[in-house]
N, CA, C and O atoms as CSV, one atom per row, in Angstrom:
chain,resi,resn,atom,element,x,y,z
A,1,UNK,N,N,0.780,-1.191,0.051
A,1,UNK,CA,C,-0.023,-0.077,0.018
A,1,UNK,C,C,0.911,1.236,0.279
A,1,UNK,O,O,1.740,1.411,1.172
A,2,UNK,N,N,0.482,2.177,-0.876
A,2,UNK,CA,C,1.446,3.333,-0.976
A,2,UNK,C,C,0.745,4.615,-0.141
A,2,UNK,O,O,-0.430,4.735,0.207
A,3,UNK,N,N,1.847,5.503,0.051
A,3,UNK,CA,C,1.433,6.662,0.783
A,3,UNK,C,C,0.694,7.787,-0.341
A,3,UNK,O,O,1.179,8.111,-1.426
A,4,UNK,N,N,-0.547,8.252,0.216
A,4,UNK,CA,C,-1.072,9.189,-0.679
A,4,UNK,C,C,-0.226,10.442,-1.112
A,4,UNK,O,O,0.291,11.101,-0.209
A,5,UNK,N,N,-0.056,10.796,-2.321
A,5,UNK,CA,C,0.685,11.740,-2.833
A,5,UNK,C,C,0.508,13.226,-2.080
A,5,UNK,O,O,1.490,13.947,-1.910
A,6,UNK,N,N,-0.713,13.583,-1.684
A,6,UNK,CA,C,-0.844,14.814,-0.967
A,6,UNK,C,C,-0.239,14.855,0.414
A,6,UNK,O,O,0.201,15.876,0.943
A,7,UNK,N,N,-0.256,13.690,0.928
A,7,UNK,CA,C,0.373,13.407,2.295
A,7,UNK,C,C,1.956,13.516,2.126
A,7,UNK,O,O,2.599,14.262,2.865
A,8,UNK,N,N,2.473,12.868,1.282
A,8,UNK,CA,C,3.853,12.868,1.018
A,8,UNK,C,C,4.431,14.312,0.850
A,8,UNK,O,O,5.519,14.617,1.338
A,9,UNK,N,N,3.658,15.188,0.141
A,9,UNK,CA,C,4.058,16.559,-0.091
A,9,UNK,C,C,4.154,17.494,1.222
A,9,UNK,O,O,4.729,18.582,1.189
A,10,UNK,N,N,3.611,17.033,2.245
A,10,UNK,CA,C,3.827,17.831,3.427
A,10,UNK,C,C,4.596,17.014,4.511
A,10,UNK,O,O,4.776,17.618,5.569
A,11,UNK,N,N,5.041,15.838,4.433
A,11,UNK,CA,C,5.865,15.145,5.412
A,11,UNK,C,C,7.213,15.771,5.636
A,11,UNK,O,O,7.910,16.111,4.680
A,12,UNK,N,N,7.540,15.907,6.715
A,12,UNK,CA,C,8.891,16.264,7.240
A,12,UNK,C,C,9.416,15.366,8.357
A,12,UNK,O,O,8.650,14.735,9.085
A,13,UNK,N,N,10.744,15.325,8.472
A,13,UNK,CA,C,11.336,14.605,9.524
A,13,UNK,C,C,11.012,15.253,10.872
A,13,UNK,O,O,11.249,16.447,11.050
A,14,UNK,N,N,10.467,14.475,11.832
A,14,UNK,CA,C,9.985,15.010,13.113
A,14,UNK,C,C,11.148,15.739,13.985
A,14,UNK,O,O,10.951,16.626,14.815
A,15,UNK,N,N,12.388,15.184,13.624
A,15,UNK,CA,C,13.409,15.722,14.424
A,15,UNK,C,C,14.267,16.921,13.901
A,15,UNK,O,O,14.730,17.765,14.668
A,16,UNK,N,N,14.454,16.942,12.525
A,16,UNK,CA,C,15.258,18.023,11.927
A,16,UNK,C,C,14.262,19.012,11.024
A,16,UNK,O,O,14.605,20.127,10.633
A,17,UNK,N,N,13.042,18.434,10.782
A,17,UNK,CA,C,12.178,19.124,10.095
A,17,UNK,C,C,12.403,19.316,8.508
A,17,UNK,O,O,11.670,20.004,7.797
A,18,UNK,N,N,13.565,18.579,8.055
A,18,UNK,CA,C,13.859,18.385,6.718
A,18,UNK,C,C,13.021,17.542,5.838
A,18,UNK,O,O,12.268,16.762,6.421
A,19,UNK,N,N,13.008,17.549,4.476
A,19,UNK,CA,C,12.338,16.523,3.583
A,19,UNK,C,C,12.848,15.195,3.824
A,19,UNK,O,O,13.947,15.037,4.355
A,20,UNK,N,N,12.109,14.217,3.463
A,20,UNK,CA,C,12.387,12.944,3.468
A,20,UNK,C,C,12.315,12.276,2.047
A,20,UNK,O,O,11.855,12.882,1.080
A,21,UNK,N,N,12.796,10.989,1.978
A,21,UNK,CA,C,12.735,10.201,0.823
A,21,UNK,C,C,11.796,9.135,1.049
A,21,UNK,O,O,12.084,8.345,1.947
A,22,UNK,N,N,10.626,8.943,0.348
A,22,UNK,CA,C,9.871,7.616,0.373
A,22,UNK,C,C,10.504,6.552,-0.362
A,22,UNK,O,O,10.639,6.785,-1.563
A,23,UNK,N,N,10.842,5.662,-0.027
A,23,UNK,CA,C,11.255,4.461,-0.553
A,23,UNK,C,C,10.422,3.243,-0.521
A,23,UNK,O,O,10.601,2.302,0.252
A,24,UNK,N,N,9.535,3.325,-1.384
A,24,UNK,CA,C,8.451,2.252,-1.272
A,24,UNK,C,C,8.749,0.860,-1.381
A,24,UNK,O,O,8.028,0.010,-0.858
A,25,UNK,N,N,9.792,0.580,-2.047
A,25,UNK,CA,C,10.152,-1.025,-1.882
A,25,UNK,C,C,10.659,-1.349,-0.527
A,25,UNK,O,O,10.536,-2.469,-0.032
A,26,UNK,N,N,11.163,-0.465,-0.007
A,26,UNK,CA,C,11.796,-0.501,1.722
A,26,UNK,C,C,10.772,-0.330,2.642
A,26,UNK,O,O,10.951,-0.711,3.799
A,27,UNK,N,N,9.558,0.267,2.253
A,27,UNK,CA,C,8.537,0.667,3.107
A,27,UNK,C,C,9.080,1.558,4.272
A,27,UNK,O,O,8.783,1.362,5.450
A,28,UNK,N,N,10.041,2.720,3.757
A,28,UNK,CA,C,10.489,3.635,4.764
A,28,UNK,C,C,10.516,5.040,4.285
A,28,UNK,O,O,10.618,5.221,3.072
A,29,UNK,N,N,10.447,5.943,4.997
A,29,UNK,CA,C,10.756,7.329,4.763
A,29,UNK,C,C,12.219,7.566,5.400
A,29,UNK,O,O,12.449,7.424,6.601
A,30,UNK,N,N,13.129,7.927,4.489
A,30,UNK,CA,C,14.613,7.956,4.474
A,30,UNK,C,C,14.987,9.470,4.762
A,30,UNK,O,O,14.665,10.377,3.994
A,31,UNK,N,N,15.602,9.637,5.784
A,31,UNK,CA,C,16.329,10.815,6.176
A,31,UNK,C,C,17.861,10.778,5.944
A,31,UNK,O,O,18.505,10.367,6.909
A,32,UNK,N,N,18.542,11.123,4.872
A,32,UNK,CA,C,19.971,10.979,4.757
A,32,UNK,C,C,20.735,11.819,5.666
A,32,UNK,O,O,21.894,11.510,5.941
A,33,UNK,N,N,20.182,12.856,6.155
A,33,UNK,CA,C,20.928,13.916,6.946
A,33,UNK,C,C,21.275,13.272,8.243
A,33,UNK,O,O,22.397,13.364,8.739
A,34,UNK,N,N,20.336,12.651,8.752
A,34,UNK,CA,C,20.348,11.916,10.293
A,34,UNK,C,C,20.656,10.496,10.102
A,34,UNK,O,O,21.021,9.849,11.083
A,35,UNK,N,N,20.555,9.953,8.993
A,35,UNK,CA,C,20.810,8.555,8.444
A,35,UNK,C,C,19.763,7.799,9.303
A,35,UNK,O,O,20.222,7.101,10.207
A,36,UNK,N,N,18.472,7.842,9.149
A,36,UNK,CA,C,17.448,7.395,9.704
A,36,UNK,C,C,16.304,6.927,8.859
A,36,UNK,O,O,16.047,7.572,7.842
A,37,UNK,N,N,15.574,5.850,9.175
A,37,UNK,CA,C,14.399,5.432,8.387
A,37,UNK,C,C,13.138,5.275,9.286
A,37,UNK,O,O,13.109,4.603,10.317
A,38,UNK,N,N,12.085,5.991,8.755
A,38,UNK,CA,C,10.881,5.873,9.495
A,38,UNK,C,C,10.093,4.757,8.782
A,38,UNK,O,O,10.095,4.642,7.557
A,39,UNK,N,N,9.517,4.061,9.494
A,39,UNK,CA,C,8.734,2.822,8.906
A,39,UNK,C,C,7.374,3.383,8.333
A,39,UNK,O,O,6.809,4.376,8.791
A,40,UNK,N,N,6.937,2.652,7.314
A,40,UNK,CA,C,5.609,2.947,6.778
A,40,UNK,C,C,4.856,1.596,6.807
A,40,UNK,O,O,5.266,0.654,6.130
A,41,UNK,N,N,3.694,1.492,7.632
A,41,UNK,CA,C,2.866,0.363,7.935
A,41,UNK,C,C,1.696,0.436,7.357
A,41,UNK,O,O,0.970,1.402,7.589
A,42,UNK,N,N,1.305,-0.582,6.493
A,42,UNK,CA,C,0.101,-0.473,5.948
A,42,UNK,C,C,-0.157,1.150,5.042
A,42,UNK,O,O,-1.242,1.729,4.983
A,43,UNK,N,N,0.792,1.502,4.576
A,43,UNK,CA,C,0.505,2.917,3.932
A,43,UNK,C,C,0.571,3.982,4.893
A,43,UNK,O,O,0.542,5.132,4.454
A,44,UNK,N,N,0.650,3.807,6.056
A,44,UNK,CA,C,0.722,4.817,7.116
A,44,UNK,C,C,2.158,5.060,7.751
A,44,UNK,O,O,2.807,4.220,8.375
A,45,UNK,N,N,2.524,6.356,7.477
A,45,UNK,CA,C,3.926,6.561,7.950
A,45,UNK,C,C,4.004,6.580,9.498
A,45,UNK,O,O,3.124,7.100,10.184
A,46,UNK,N,N,5.019,6.030,9.969
A,46,UNK,CA,C,4.999,6.118,11.686
A,46,UNK,C,C,6.183,7.057,11.776
A,46,UNK,O,O,7.354,6.736,11.572
A,47,UNK,N,N,5.731,8.266,12.108
A,47,UNK,CA,C,6.617,9.483,12.340
A,47,UNK,C,C,7.105,9.839,13.690
A,47,UNK,O,O,7.128,11.017,14.045
A,48,UNK,N,N,7.509,8.844,14.486
A,48,UNK,CA,C,7.903,8.800,15.878
A,48,UNK,C,C,9.296,8.698,15.876
A,48,UNK,O,O,9.813,7.724,15.327
A,49,UNK,N,N,10.062,9.660,16.472
A,49,UNK,CA,C,11.332,9.509,16.532
A,49,UNK,C,C,12.015,8.267,17.052
A,49,UNK,O,O,13.017,7.737,16.572
A,50,UNK,N,N,11.249,7.845,18.215
A,50,UNK,CA,C,11.561,6.657,19.070
A,50,UNK,C,C,11.402,5.172,17.937
A,50,UNK,O,O,12.130,4.187,18.065
A,51,UNK,N,N,10.487,5.271,17.038
A,51,UNK,CA,C,10.307,4.283,16.176
A,51,UNK,C,C,11.181,4.226,14.860
A,51,UNK,O,O,11.136,3.283,14.070
A,52,UNK,N,N,11.931,5.271,14.723
A,52,UNK,CA,C,12.902,5.383,13.576
A,52,UNK,C,C,14.029,4.542,13.781
A,52,UNK,O,O,14.448,4.443,14.934
A,53,UNK,N,N,14.629,3.880,12.808
A,53,UNK,CA,C,15.793,3.019,12.895
A,53,UNK,C,C,17.025,3.789,12.220
A,53,UNK,O,O,17.087,4.180,11.054
A,54,UNK,N,N,17.860,3.899,13.092
A,54,UNK,CA,C,19.379,4.449,12.766
A,54,UNK,C,C,20.025,3.493,11.760
A,54,UNK,O,O,20.070,2.284,11.989
A,55,UNK,N,N,20.540,4.052,10.614
A,55,UNK,CA,C,21.139,3.032,9.787
A,55,UNK,C,C,22.651,2.966,9.816
A,55,UNK,O,O,23.226,4.044,9.973
A,56,UNK,N,N,23.259,2.065,9.712
A,56,UNK,CA,C,24.694,1.709,9.720
A,56,UNK,C,C,25.223,2.162,8.274
A,56,UNK,O,O,24.494,2.489,7.337
A,57,UNK,N,N,26.458,2.125,8.266
A,57,UNK,CA,C,27.204,2.773,6.981
A,57,UNK,C,C,26.488,1.945,5.735
A,57,UNK,O,O,26.085,2.577,4.758
A,58,UNK,N,N,26.351,0.532,5.808
A,58,UNK,CA,C,26.036,-0.054,4.663
A,58,UNK,C,C,24.573,0.205,4.233
A,58,UNK,O,O,24.240,0.479,3.080
A,59,UNK,N,N,23.687,0.082,5.353
A,59,UNK,CA,C,22.281,0.330,5.161
A,59,UNK,C,C,22.202,1.803,4.450
A,59,UNK,O,O,21.568,2.003,3.414
A,60,UNK,N,N,22.924,2.780,5.142
A,60,UNK,CA,C,22.876,4.099,4.433
A,60,UNK,C,C,23.155,4.093,3.067
A,60,UNK,O,O,22.370,4.640,2.292
A,61,UNK,N,N,24.308,3.472,2.616
A,61,UNK,CA,C,24.774,3.417,1.237
A,61,UNK,C,C,23.754,2.884,0.375
A,61,UNK,O,O,23.442,3.452,-0.672
A,62,UNK,N,N,23.140,1.650,0.832
A,62,UNK,CA,C,22.050,0.956,0.104
A,62,UNK,C,C,20.940,2.139,-0.189
A,62,UNK,O,O,20.605,2.412,-1.342
A,63,UNK,N,N,20.486,2.710,0.784
A,63,UNK,CA,C,19.384,3.709,0.794
A,63,UNK,C,C,19.863,4.888,-0.253
A,63,UNK,O,O,19.160,5.274,-1.187
A,64,UNK,N,N,20.919,5.296,-0.005
A,64,UNK,CA,C,21.357,6.280,-1.134
A,64,UNK,C,C,21.359,5.718,-2.470
A,64,UNK,O,O,20.837,6.341,-3.394
A,65,UNK,N,N,21.835,4.733,-2.620
A,65,UNK,CA,C,21.936,3.953,-3.855
A,65,UNK,C,C,20.516,3.850,-4.644
A,65,UNK,O,O,20.418,4.180,-5.826
A,66,UNK,N,N,19.377,3.335,-3.837
A,66,UNK,CA,C,18.164,3.418,-4.081
A,66,UNK,C,C,17.499,4.655,-4.518
A,66,UNK,O,O,16.689,4.672,-5.445
A,67,UNK,N,N,17.852,5.693,-3.839
A,67,UNK,CA,C,17.400,7.202,-4.130
A,67,UNK,C,C,17.727,7.567,-5.521
A,67,UNK,O,O,16.907,7.901,-6.377
A,68,UNK,N,N,19.158,7.460,-5.680
A,68,UNK,CA,C,19.828,7.794,-6.876
A,68,UNK,C,C,19.302,6.904,-8.219
A,68,UNK,O,O,19.072,7.419,-9.313
A,69,UNK,N,N,19.162,5.483,-7.915
A,69,UNK,CA,C,19.162,4.737,-9.061
A,69,UNK,C,C,17.462,4.854,-9.370
A,69,UNK,O,O,17.089,4.650,-10.525
A,70,UNK,N,N,16.648,5.122,-8.517
A,70,UNK,CA,C,15.194,5.168,-8.780
A,70,UNK,C,C,14.767,6.691,-9.172
A,70,UNK,O,O,13.658,6.924,-9.652
A,71,UNK,N,N,15.665,7.636,-8.947
A,71,UNK,CA,C,15.414,9.003,-9.189
A,71,UNK,C,C,14.191,9.595,-8.080
A,71,UNK,O,O,13.336,10.435,-8.361
A,72,UNK,N,N,14.343,9.023,-6.981
A,72,UNK,CA,C,13.355,9.394,-5.871
A,72,UNK,C,C,13.635,10.833,-5.598
A,72,UNK,O,O,14.759,11.290,-5.389
A,73,UNK,N,N,12.391,11.589,-5.618
A,73,UNK,CA,C,12.379,12.961,-5.086
A,73,UNK,C,C,12.101,13.120,-3.663
A,73,UNK,O,O,11.377,12.282,-3.127
A,74,UNK,N,N,12.678,14.282,-2.839
A,74,UNK,CA,C,12.215,14.526,-1.624
A,74,UNK,C,C,10.907,14.862,-1.522
A,74,UNK,O,O,10.330,15.321,-2.508
A,75,UNK,N,N,10.208,14.671,-0.244
A,75,UNK,CA,C,8.767,15.073,0.048
A,75,UNK,C,C,8.485,16.538,-0.316
A,75,UNK,O,O,7.408,16.929,-0.766
A,76,UNK,N,N,9.583,17.327,-0.071
A,76,UNK,CA,C,9.283,18.793,-0.602
A,76,UNK,C,C,10.803,19.208,-0.540
A,76,UNK,O,O,11.747,18.587,-0.052
A,77,UNK,N,N,10.775,20.510,-1.213
A,77,UNK,CA,C,12.136,21.302,-1.653
A,77,UNK,C,C,12.508,22.212,-0.359
A,77,UNK,O,O,11.750,23.124,-0.031
A,78,UNK,N,N,13.589,21.962,0.298
A,78,UNK,CA,C,14.032,22.942,1.369
A,78,UNK,C,C,14.476,24.215,0.833
A,78,UNK,O,O,14.864,25.103,1.592
């Protein structure tokens, strides 16, 4: 289940208030600045700082690669 586009356009990281990248195949909203992934459960983003997963170097590189290869755009332009 995908996140509604109008919701994606207003989502921001709850910690640094910056844009996120929705990686649908991984079911996460990704914040490269903090190296965090917020889960998306049944199309609903879980935007709680305590529920975010901090990514290790390999996971972060994988997310960056997916964003680049799939041409994923941020939720908004900062």
